[in-house]
PDB file with SEQRES, HELIX, SHEET and CRYST1 records, atoms N, CA, C and O in Angstrom:
SEQRES   1 A   66  MET ALA SER VAL ALA ARG LEU THR ASP GLU MET LEU GLU          
SEQRES   2 A   66  ARG ALA VAL ILE VAL GLY PHE LEU GLY THR TRP LEU CYS          
SEQRES   3 A   66  ASP ARG SER VAL GLU ALA GLY ALA ASP PHE GLU ASP VAL          
SEQRES   4 A   66  GLN GLU PRO ALA LYS LEU ALA ALA ILE ALA LEU CYS TYR          
SEQRES   5 A   66  LEU TYR LEU GLU VAL ARG LEU ARG ARG THR SER ARG GLN          
SEQRES   6 A   66  ARG                                                          
HELIX    1 AA1 ALA A    2  GLU A   31  1                                  30    
HELIX    2 AA2 PHE A   36  GLN A   65  1                                  30    
CRYST1    1.000    1.000    1.000  90.00  90.00  90.00 P 1           1          
ATOM      1  N   MET A   1      78.245 110.727 130.619  1.00  0.00           N  
ATOM      2  CA  MET A   1      77.754 111.269 129.381  1.00  0.00           C  
ATOM      3  C   MET A   1      78.927 111.612 128.441  1.00  0.00           C  
ATOM      4  O   MET A   1      78.841 111.408 127.230  1.00  0.00           O  
ATOM      5  N   ALA A   2      79.988 112.119 129.002  1.00  0.00           N  
ATOM      6  CA  ALA A   2      81.142 112.487 128.175  1.00  0.00           C  
ATOM      7  C   ALA A   2      81.784 111.267 127.539  1.00  0.00           C  
ATOM      8  O   ALA A   2      82.214 111.318 126.387  1.00  0.00           O  
ATOM      9  N   SER A   3      81.853 110.166 128.286  1.00  0.00           N  
ATOM     10  CA  SER A   3      82.469 108.964 127.724  1.00  0.00           C  
ATOM     11  C   SER A   3      81.615 108.378 126.600  1.00  0.00           C  
ATOM     12  O   SER A   3      82.157 107.859 125.625  1.00  0.00           O  
ATOM     13  N   VAL A   4      80.299 108.452 126.720  1.00  0.00           N  
ATOM     14  CA  VAL A   4      79.409 107.968 125.661  1.00  0.00           C  
ATOM     15  C   VAL A   4      79.555 108.848 124.424  1.00  0.00           C  
ATOM     16  O   VAL A   4      79.570 108.349 123.299  1.00  0.00           O  
ATOM     17  N   ALA A   5      79.660 110.143 124.632  1.00  0.00           N  
ATOM     18  CA  ALA A   5      79.840 111.068 123.499  1.00  0.00           C  
ATOM     19  C   ALA A   5      81.161 110.793 122.788  1.00  0.00           C  
ATOM     20  O   ALA A   5      81.222 110.801 121.559  1.00  0.00           O  
ATOM     21  N   ARG A   6      82.202 110.554 123.549  1.00  0.00           N  
ATOM     22  CA  ARG A   6      83.505 110.266 122.940  1.00  0.00           C  
ATOM     23  C   ARG A   6      83.480 108.939 122.189  1.00  0.00           C  
ATOM     24  O   ARG A   6      84.038 108.825 121.098  1.00  0.00           O  
ATOM     25  N   LEU A   7      82.826 107.934 122.781  1.00  0.00           N  
ATOM     26  CA  LEU A   7      82.715 106.627 122.136  1.00  0.00           C  
ATOM     27  C   LEU A   7      81.965 106.730 120.815  1.00  0.00           C  
ATOM     28  O   LEU A   7      82.391 106.144 119.820  1.00  0.00           O  
ATOM     29  N   THR A   8      80.868 107.458 120.788  1.00  0.00           N  
ATOM     30  CA  THR A   8      80.113 107.601 119.542  1.00  0.00           C  
ATOM     31  C   THR A   8      80.910 108.375 118.503  1.00  0.00           C  
ATOM     32  O   THR A   8      80.841 108.063 117.315  1.00  0.00           O  
ATOM     33  N   ASP A   9      81.659 109.373 118.931  1.00  0.00           N  
ATOM     34  CA  ASP A   9      82.523 110.099 117.994  1.00  0.00           C  
ATOM     35  C   ASP A   9      83.576 109.188 117.394  1.00  0.00           C  
ATOM     36  O   ASP A   9      83.829 109.239 116.190  1.00  0.00           O  
ATOM     37  N   GLU A  10      84.195 108.350 118.226  1.00  0.00           N  
ATOM     38  CA  GLU A  10      85.213 107.416 117.741  1.00  0.00           C  
ATOM     39  C   GLU A  10      84.606 106.411 116.758  1.00  0.00           C  
ATOM     40  O   GLU A  10      85.207 106.113 115.726  1.00  0.00           O  
ATOM     41  N   MET A  11      83.433 105.895 117.073  1.00  0.00           N  
ATOM     42  CA  MET A  11      82.793 104.917 116.201  1.00  0.00           C  
ATOM     43  C   MET A  11      82.416 105.544 114.863  1.00  0.00           C  
ATOM     44  O   MET A  11      82.596 104.923 113.816  1.00  0.00           O  
ATOM     45  N   LEU A  12      81.899 106.758 114.889  1.00  0.00           N  
ATOM     46  CA  LEU A  12      81.549 107.449 113.661  1.00  0.00           C  
ATOM     47  C   LEU A  12      82.789 107.731 112.831  1.00  0.00           C  
ATOM     48  O   LEU A  12      82.791 107.541 111.615  1.00  0.00           O  
ATOM     49  N   GLU A  13      83.839 108.184 113.491  1.00  0.00           N  
ATOM     50  CA  GLU A  13      85.090 108.471 112.788  1.00  0.00           C  
ATOM     51  C   GLU A  13      85.644 107.221 112.117  1.00  0.00           C  
ATOM     52  O   GLU A  13      86.069 107.271 110.962  1.00  0.00           O  
ATOM     53  N   ARG A  14      85.641 106.117 112.823  1.00  0.00           N  
ATOM     54  CA  ARG A  14      86.148 104.868 112.252  1.00  0.00           C  
ATOM     55  C   ARG A  14      85.288 104.399 111.089  1.00  0.00           C  
ATOM     56  O   ARG A  14      85.813 103.947 110.072  1.00  0.00           O  
ATOM     57  N   ALA A  15      83.983 104.501 111.228  1.00  0.00           N  
ATOM     58  CA  ALA A  15      83.090 104.064 110.156  1.00  0.00           C  
ATOM     59  C   ALA A  15      83.278 104.913 108.905  1.00  0.00           C  
ATOM     60  O   ALA A  15      83.306 104.387 107.793  1.00  0.00           O  
ATOM     61  N   VAL A  16      83.405 106.203 109.082  1.00  0.00           N  
ATOM     62  CA  VAL A  16      83.582 107.100 107.937  1.00  0.00           C  
ATOM     63  C   VAL A  16      84.936 106.862 107.289  1.00  0.00           C  
ATOM     64  O   VAL A  16      85.036 106.777 106.065  1.00  0.00           O  
ATOM     65  N   ILE A  17      85.970 106.753 108.099  1.00  0.00           N  
ATOM     66  CA  ILE A  17      87.322 106.555 107.557  1.00  0.00           C  
ATOM     67  C   ILE A  17      87.420 105.219 106.834  1.00  0.00           C  
ATOM     68  O   ILE A  17      87.927 105.162 105.714  1.00  0.00           O  
ATOM     69  N   VAL A  18      86.946 104.148 107.451  1.00  0.00           N  
ATOM     70  CA  VAL A  18      87.035 102.826 106.830  1.00  0.00           C  
ATOM     71  C   VAL A  18      86.191 102.773 105.563  1.00  0.00           C  
ATOM     72  O   VAL A  18      86.636 102.239 104.547  1.00  0.00           O  
ATOM     73  N   GLY A  19      84.981 103.320 105.611  1.00  0.00           N  
ATOM     74  CA  GLY A  19      84.121 103.322 104.439  1.00  0.00           C  
ATOM     75  C   GLY A  19      84.705 104.107 103.282  1.00  0.00           C  
ATOM     76  O   GLY A  19      84.739 103.628 102.149  1.00  0.00           O  
ATOM     77  N   PHE A  20      85.163 105.309 103.572  1.00  0.00           N  
ATOM     78  CA  PHE A  20      85.741 106.152 102.525  1.00  0.00           C  
ATOM     79  C   PHE A  20      87.026 105.544 101.971  1.00  0.00           C  
ATOM     80  O   PHE A  20      87.214 105.476 100.756  1.00  0.00           O  
ATOM     81  N   LEU A  21      87.899 105.108 102.856  1.00  0.00           N  
ATOM     82  CA  LEU A  21      89.185 104.570 102.417  1.00  0.00           C  
ATOM     83  C   LEU A  21      89.014 103.276 101.634  1.00  0.00           C  
ATOM     84  O   LEU A  21      89.714 103.057 100.645  1.00  0.00           O  
ATOM     85  N   GLY A  22      88.100 102.420 102.059  1.00  0.00           N  
ATOM     86  CA  GLY A  22      87.837 101.184 101.328  1.00  0.00           C  
ATOM     87  C   GLY A  22      87.303 101.451  99.930  1.00  0.00           C  
ATOM     88  O   GLY A  22      87.725 100.814  98.965  1.00  0.00           O  
ATOM     89  N   THR A  23      86.379 102.390  99.823  1.00  0.00           N  
ATOM     90  CA  THR A  23      85.833 102.755  98.516  1.00  0.00           C  
ATOM     91  C   THR A  23      86.902 103.392  97.646  1.00  0.00           C  
ATOM     92  O   THR A  23      86.976 103.116  96.449  1.00  0.00           O  
ATOM     93  N   TRP A  24      87.720 104.234  98.232  1.00  0.00           N  
ATOM     94  CA  TRP A  24      88.766 104.912  97.468  1.00  0.00           C  
ATOM     95  C   TRP A  24      89.786 103.906  96.940  1.00  0.00           C  
ATOM     96  O   TRP A  24      90.174 103.965  95.774  1.00  0.00           O  
ATOM     97  N   LEU A  25      90.219 102.982  97.800  1.00  0.00           N  
ATOM     98  CA  LEU A  25      91.176 101.960  97.366  1.00  0.00           C  
ATOM     99  C   LEU A  25      90.585 101.073  96.276  1.00  0.00           C  
ATOM    100  O   LEU A  25      91.277 100.719  95.321  1.00  0.00           O  
ATOM    101  N   CYS A  26      89.337 100.719  96.410  1.00  0.00           N  
ATOM    102  CA  CYS A  26      88.667  99.888  95.408  1.00  0.00           C  
ATOM    103  C   CYS A  26      88.583 100.632  94.077  1.00  0.00           C  
ATOM    104  O   CYS A  26      88.855 100.050  93.027  1.00  0.00           O  
ATOM    105  N   ASP A  27      88.210 101.909  94.110  1.00  0.00           N  
ATOM    106  CA  ASP A  27      88.121 102.713  92.888  1.00  0.00           C  
ATOM    107  C   ASP A  27      89.473 102.843  92.203  1.00  0.00           C  
ATOM    108  O   ASP A  27      89.562 102.723  90.981  1.00  0.00           O  
ATOM    109  N   ARG A  28      90.529 103.087  92.978  1.00  0.00           N  
ATOM    110  CA  ARG A  28      91.850 103.203  92.377  1.00  0.00           C  
ATOM    111  C   ARG A  28      92.288 101.891  91.743  1.00  0.00           C  
ATOM    112  O   ARG A  28      92.926 101.893  90.690  1.00  0.00           O  
ATOM    113  N   SER A  29      91.954 100.778  92.372  1.00  0.00           N  
ATOM    114  CA  SER A  29      92.315  99.474  91.815  1.00  0.00           C  
ATOM    115  C   SER A  29      91.566  99.189  90.518  1.00  0.00           C  
ATOM    116  O   SER A  29      92.134  98.640  89.574  1.00  0.00           O  
ATOM    117  N   VAL A  30      90.294  99.564  90.474  1.00  0.00           N  
ATOM    118  CA  VAL A  30      89.504  99.373  89.259  1.00  0.00           C  
ATOM    119  C   VAL A  30      90.039 100.265  88.144  1.00  0.00           C  
ATOM    120  O   VAL A  30      90.108  99.847  86.988  1.00  0.00           O  
ATOM    121  N   GLU A  31      90.415 101.483  88.489  1.00  0.00           N  
ATOM    122  CA  GLU A  31      91.001 102.379  87.488  1.00  0.00           C  
ATOM    123  C   GLU A  31      92.319 101.829  86.960  1.00  0.00           C  
ATOM    124  O   GLU A  31      92.684 102.089  85.813  1.00  0.00           O  
ATOM    125  N   ALA A  32      93.028 101.080  87.777  1.00  0.00           N  
ATOM    126  CA  ALA A  32      94.299 100.495  87.352  1.00  0.00           C  
ATOM    127  C   ALA A  32      94.099  99.239  86.509  1.00  0.00           C  
ATOM    128  O   ALA A  32      95.062  98.693  85.972  1.00  0.00           O  
ATOM    129  N   GLY A  33      92.848  98.775  86.392  1.00  0.00           N  
ATOM    130  CA  GLY A  33      92.566  97.656  85.519  1.00  0.00           C  
ATOM    131  C   GLY A  33      92.119  96.379  86.207  1.00  0.00           C  
ATOM    132  O   GLY A  33      91.914  95.364  85.542  1.00  0.00           O  
ATOM    133  N   ALA A  34      91.964  96.408  87.508  1.00  0.00           N  
ATOM    134  CA  ALA A  34      91.528  95.206  88.224  1.00  0.00           C  
ATOM    135  C   ALA A  34      90.007  95.054  88.122  1.00  0.00           C  
ATOM    136  O   ALA A  34      89.295  96.025  87.864  1.00  0.00           O  
ATOM    137  N   ASP A  35      89.528  93.852  88.323  1.00  0.00           N  
ATOM    138  CA  ASP A  35      88.097  93.580  88.309  1.00  0.00           C  
ATOM    139  C   ASP A  35      87.501  94.019  89.644  1.00  0.00           C  
ATOM    140  O   ASP A  35      88.075  93.763  90.702  1.00  0.00           O  
ATOM    141  N   PHE A  36      86.351  94.679  89.588  1.00  0.00           N  
ATOM    142  CA  PHE A  36      85.721  95.230  90.790  1.00  0.00           C  
ATOM    143  C   PHE A  36      85.467  94.161  91.843  1.00  0.00           C  
ATOM    144  O   PHE A  36      85.752  94.376  93.021  1.00  0.00           O  
ATOM    145  N   GLU A  37      84.940  93.027  91.440  1.00  0.00           N  
ATOM    146  CA  GLU A  37      84.591  91.978  92.393  1.00  0.00           C  
ATOM    147  C   GLU A  37      85.827  91.334  93.019  1.00  0.00           C  
ATOM    148  O   GLU A  37      85.758  90.799  94.125  1.00  0.00           O  
ATOM    149  N   ASP A  38      86.947  91.386  92.317  1.00  0.00           N  
ATOM    150  CA  ASP A  38      88.178  90.803  92.853  1.00  0.00           C  
ATOM    151  C   ASP A  38      88.859  91.707  93.869  1.00  0.00           C  
ATOM    152  O   ASP A  38      89.582  91.214  94.736  1.00  0.00           O  
ATOM    153  N   VAL A  39      88.649  93.006  93.786  1.00  0.00           N  
ATOM    154  CA  VAL A  39      89.360  93.937  94.676  1.00  0.00           C  
ATOM    155  C   VAL A  39      88.491  94.525  95.775  1.00  0.00           C  
ATOM    156  O   VAL A  39      88.997  95.209  96.665  1.00  0.00           O  
ATOM    157  N   GLN A  40      87.201  94.270  95.725  1.00  0.00           N  
ATOM    158  CA  GLN A  40      86.306  94.878  96.711  1.00  0.00           C  
ATOM    159  C   GLN A  40      86.633  94.421  98.135  1.00  0.00           C  
ATOM    160  O   GLN A  40      86.779  95.254  99.029  1.00  0.00           O  
ATOM    161  N   GLU A  41      86.746  93.130  98.351  1.00  0.00           N  
ATOM    162  CA  GLU A  41      87.031  92.605  99.691  1.00  0.00           C  
ATOM    163  C   GLU A  41      88.449  92.944 100.163  1.00  0.00           C  
ATOM    164  O   GLU A  41      88.603  93.387 101.301  1.00  0.00           O  
ATOM    165  N   PRO A  42      89.495  92.757  99.343  1.00  0.00           N  
ATOM    166  CA  PRO A  42      90.835  93.158  99.799  1.00  0.00           C  
ATOM    167  C   PRO A  42      90.955  94.652 100.092  1.00  0.00           C  
ATOM    168  O   PRO A  42      91.713  95.051 100.976  1.00  0.00           O  
ATOM    169  N   ALA A  43      90.212  95.475  99.358  1.00  0.00           N  
ATOM    170  CA  ALA A  43      90.254  96.918  99.620  1.00  0.00           C  
ATOM    171  C   ALA A  43      89.664  97.236 100.985  1.00  0.00           C  
ATOM    172  O   ALA A  43      90.178  98.100 101.696  1.00  0.00           O  
ATOM    173  N   LYS A  44      88.595  96.553 101.357  1.00  0.00           N  
ATOM    174  CA  LYS A  44      88.002  96.759 102.683  1.00  0.00           C  
ATOM    175  C   LYS A  44      88.965  96.319 103.782  1.00  0.00           C  
ATOM    176  O   LYS A  44      89.123  97.000 104.795  1.00  0.00           O  
ATOM    177  N   LEU A  45      89.603  95.173 103.568  1.00  0.00           N  
ATOM    178  CA  LEU A  45      90.552  94.685 104.570  1.00  0.00           C  
ATOM    179  C   LEU A  45      91.765  95.606 104.698  1.00  0.00           C  
ATOM    180  O   LEU A  45      92.256  95.839 105.803  1.00  0.00           O  
ATOM    181  N   ALA A  46      92.241  96.122 103.584  1.00  0.00           N  
ATOM    182  CA  ALA A  46      93.361  97.065 103.615  1.00  0.00           C  
ATOM    183  C   ALA A  46      92.955  98.353 104.322  1.00  0.00           C  
ATOM    184  O   ALA A  46      93.746  98.926 105.071  1.00  0.00           O  
ATOM    185  N   ALA A  47      91.732  98.807 104.090  1.00  0.00           N  
ATOM    186  CA  ALA A  47      91.249 100.018 104.756  1.00  0.00           C  
ATOM    187  C   ALA A  47      91.154  99.815 106.260  1.00  0.00           C  
ATOM    188  O   ALA A  47      91.498 100.712 107.030  1.00  0.00           O  
ATOM    189  N   ILE A  48      90.695  98.656 106.679  1.00  0.00           N  
ATOM    190  CA  ILE A  48      90.618  98.362 108.111  1.00  0.00           C  
ATOM    191  C   ILE A  48      92.013  98.327 108.719  1.00  0.00           C  
ATOM    192  O   ILE A  48      92.231  98.865 109.805  1.00  0.00           O  
ATOM    193  N   ALA A  49      92.955  97.702 108.030  1.00  0.00           N  
ATOM    194  CA  ALA A  49      94.326  97.631 108.535  1.00  0.00           C  
ATOM    195  C   ALA A  49      94.956  99.019 108.622  1.00  0.00           C  
ATOM    196  O   ALA A  49      95.627  99.333 109.606  1.00  0.00           O  
ATOM    197  N   LEU A  50      94.749  99.848 107.607  1.00  0.00           N  
ATOM    198  CA  LEU A  50      95.302 101.202 107.624  1.00  0.00           C  
ATOM    199  C   LEU A  50      94.661 102.063 108.708  1.00  0.00           C  
ATOM    200  O   LEU A  50      95.341 102.859 109.355  1.00  0.00           O  
ATOM    201  N   CYS A  51      93.365 101.905 108.904  1.00  0.00           N  
ATOM    202  CA  CYS A  51      92.678 102.654 109.962  1.00  0.00           C  
ATOM    203  C   CYS A  51      93.194 102.237 111.331  1.00  0.00           C  
ATOM    204  O   CYS A  51      93.435 103.083 112.192  1.00  0.00           O  
ATOM    205  N   TYR A  52      93.364 100.935 111.532  1.00  0.00           N  
ATOM    206  CA  TYR A  52      93.897 100.451 112.793  1.00  0.00           C  
ATOM    207  C   TYR A  52      95.305 100.983 113.033  1.00  0.00           C  
ATOM    208  O   TYR A  52      95.631 101.402 114.143  1.00  0.00           O  
ATOM    209  N   LEU A  53      96.131 100.966 112.009  1.00  0.00           N  
ATOM    210  CA  LEU A  53      97.494 101.474 112.124  1.00  0.00           C  
ATOM    211  C   LEU A  53      97.497 102.959 112.486  1.00  0.00           C  
ATOM    212  O   LEU A  53      98.259 103.392 113.351  1.00  0.00           O  
ATOM    213  N   TYR A  54      96.652 103.725 111.828  1.00  0.00           N  
ATOM    214  CA  TYR A  54      96.561 105.167 112.119  1.00  0.00           C  
ATOM    215  C   TYR A  54      96.130 105.404 113.565  1.00  0.00           C  
ATOM    216  O   TYR A  54      96.726 106.221 114.267  1.00  0.00           O  
ATOM    217  N   LEU A  55      95.100 104.694 114.008  1.00  0.00           N  
ATOM    218  CA  LEU A  55      94.615 104.891 115.371  1.00  0.00           C  
ATOM    219  C   LEU A  55      95.635 104.435 116.403  1.00  0.00           C  
ATOM    220  O   LEU A  55      95.746 105.041 117.469  1.00  0.00           O  
ATOM    221  N   GLU A  56      96.376 103.386 116.107  1.00  0.00           N  
ATOM    222  CA  GLU A  56      97.416 102.910 117.020  1.00  0.00           C  
ATOM    223  C   GLU A  56      98.547 103.931 117.149  1.00  0.00           C  
ATOM    224  O   GLU A  56      99.042 104.186 118.246  1.00  0.00           O  
ATOM    225  N   VAL A  57      98.947 104.509 116.023  1.00  0.00           N  
ATOM    226  CA  VAL A  57      99.994 105.543 116.050  1.00  0.00           C  
ATOM    227  C   VAL A  57      99.512 106.755 116.829  1.00  0.00           C  
ATOM    228  O   VAL A  57     100.259 107.327 117.624  1.00  0.00           O  
ATOM    229  N   ARG A  58      98.270 107.145 116.603  1.00  0.00           N  
ATOM    230  CA  ARG A  58      97.717 108.300 117.318  1.00  0.00           C  
ATOM    231  C   ARG A  58      97.627 108.034 118.813  1.00  0.00           C  
ATOM    232  O   ARG A  58      97.904 108.925 119.615  1.00  0.00           O  
ATOM    233  N   LEU A  59      97.243 106.816 119.200  1.00  0.00           N  
ATOM    234  CA  LEU A  59      97.161 106.463 120.604  1.00  0.00           C  
ATOM    235  C   LEU A  59      98.538 106.475 121.256  1.00  0.00           C  
ATOM    236  O   LEU A  59      98.691 106.980 122.368  1.00  0.00           O  
ATOM    237  N   ARG A  60      99.543 105.924 120.576  1.00  0.00           N  
ATOM    238  CA  ARG A  60     100.907 105.921 121.145  1.00  0.00           C  
ATOM    239  C   ARG A  60     101.474 107.327 121.255  1.00  0.00           C  
ATOM    240  O   ARG A  60     102.168 107.651 122.219  1.00  0.00           O  
ATOM    241  N   ARG A  61     101.178 108.159 120.268  1.00  0.00           N  
ATOM    242  CA  ARG A  61     101.656 109.535 120.309  1.00  0.00           C  
ATOM    243  C   ARG A  61     101.040 110.288 121.481  1.00  0.00           C  
ATOM    244  O   ARG A  61     101.721 111.053 122.163  1.00  0.00           O  
ATOM    245  N   THR A  62      99.758 110.069 121.708  1.00  0.00           N  
ATOM    246  CA  THR A  62      99.067 110.719 122.824  1.00  0.00           C  
ATOM    247  C   THR A  62      99.605 110.233 124.151  1.00  0.00           C  
ATOM    248  O   THR A  62      99.806 111.034 125.063  1.00  0.00           O  
ATOM    249  N   SER A  63      99.842 108.937 124.281  1.00  0.00           N  
ATOM    250  CA  SER A  63     100.372 108.413 125.546  1.00  0.00           C  
ATOM    251  C   SER A  63     101.806 108.876 125.779  1.00  0.00           C  
ATOM    252  O   SER A  63     102.212 109.068 126.926  1.00  0.00           O  
ATOM    253  N   ARG A  64     102.569 109.053 124.723  1.00  0.00           N  
ATOM    254  CA  ARG A  64     103.948 109.534 124.857  1.00  0.00           C  
ATOM    255  C   ARG A  64     103.970 111.004 125.310  1.00  0.00           C  
ATOM    256  O   ARG A  64     104.859 111.409 126.059  1.00  0.00           O  
ATOM    257  N   GLN A  65     103.013 111.779 124.864  1.00  0.00           N  
ATOM    258  CA  GLN A  65     102.951 113.179 125.257  1.00  0.00           C  
ATOM    259  C   GLN A  65     102.572 113.345 126.710  1.00  0.00           C  
ATOM    260  O   GLN A  65     102.964 114.324 127.346  1.00  0.00           O  
ATOM    261  N   ARG A  66     101.822 112.414 127.239  1.00  0.00           N  
ATOM    262  CA  ARG A  66     101.420 112.483 128.650  1.00  0.00           C  
ATOM    263  C   ARG A  66     102.525 111.947 129.485  1.00  0.00           C  
ATOM    264  O   ARG A  66     102.410 111.906 130.710  1.00  0.00           O  
TER     265      ARG A  66                                                      
END                                                                             
């Protein structure tokens, strides 16, 4: 039960972070003068890459502490 709870927490965290970060990056790009349709997909991909990088750093930090 604990592993399922942790898995759902991780999935929710990733979905919220990727969704928020992708929208934020897209909004900043549009404010800078880019076309919404041109930056929507790259913003999502950048958000996924940044989320993966953050989680990888956090995982390595945790393993180093142990």
